[in-house]
Residue, then its C-alpha position, 0 to 999 in steps of 0.5 A: m807112651a804106647g804105640t796104640s795111644v790116641v795121641n799118636e794119631p794125626n787125626y787126634w791132633r787135627q781135632r785138637i788144633e781145630t778146636i782151639l782155632n774155633q774156641r778162642e781169639i788167636s793172633r795172626v802168627e798163632r793162626e799161621h802156625a796152626d795152619a802150617l801144622l794142619r797142612r803137615l798133619s794132612g800129609i801124614i794122614k795121607m801117607p800109606 
């Protein structure tokens, strides 16, 4: 996969996760996993 691919961008994954969270009913465990991923992505986005 090319280094310039959109899937290498943390914002791409943040948007995908948020879309899933907004589109369907998910379990508490799934929501906790999604929230943990969003926190990790937030840390990646803030890195220089």
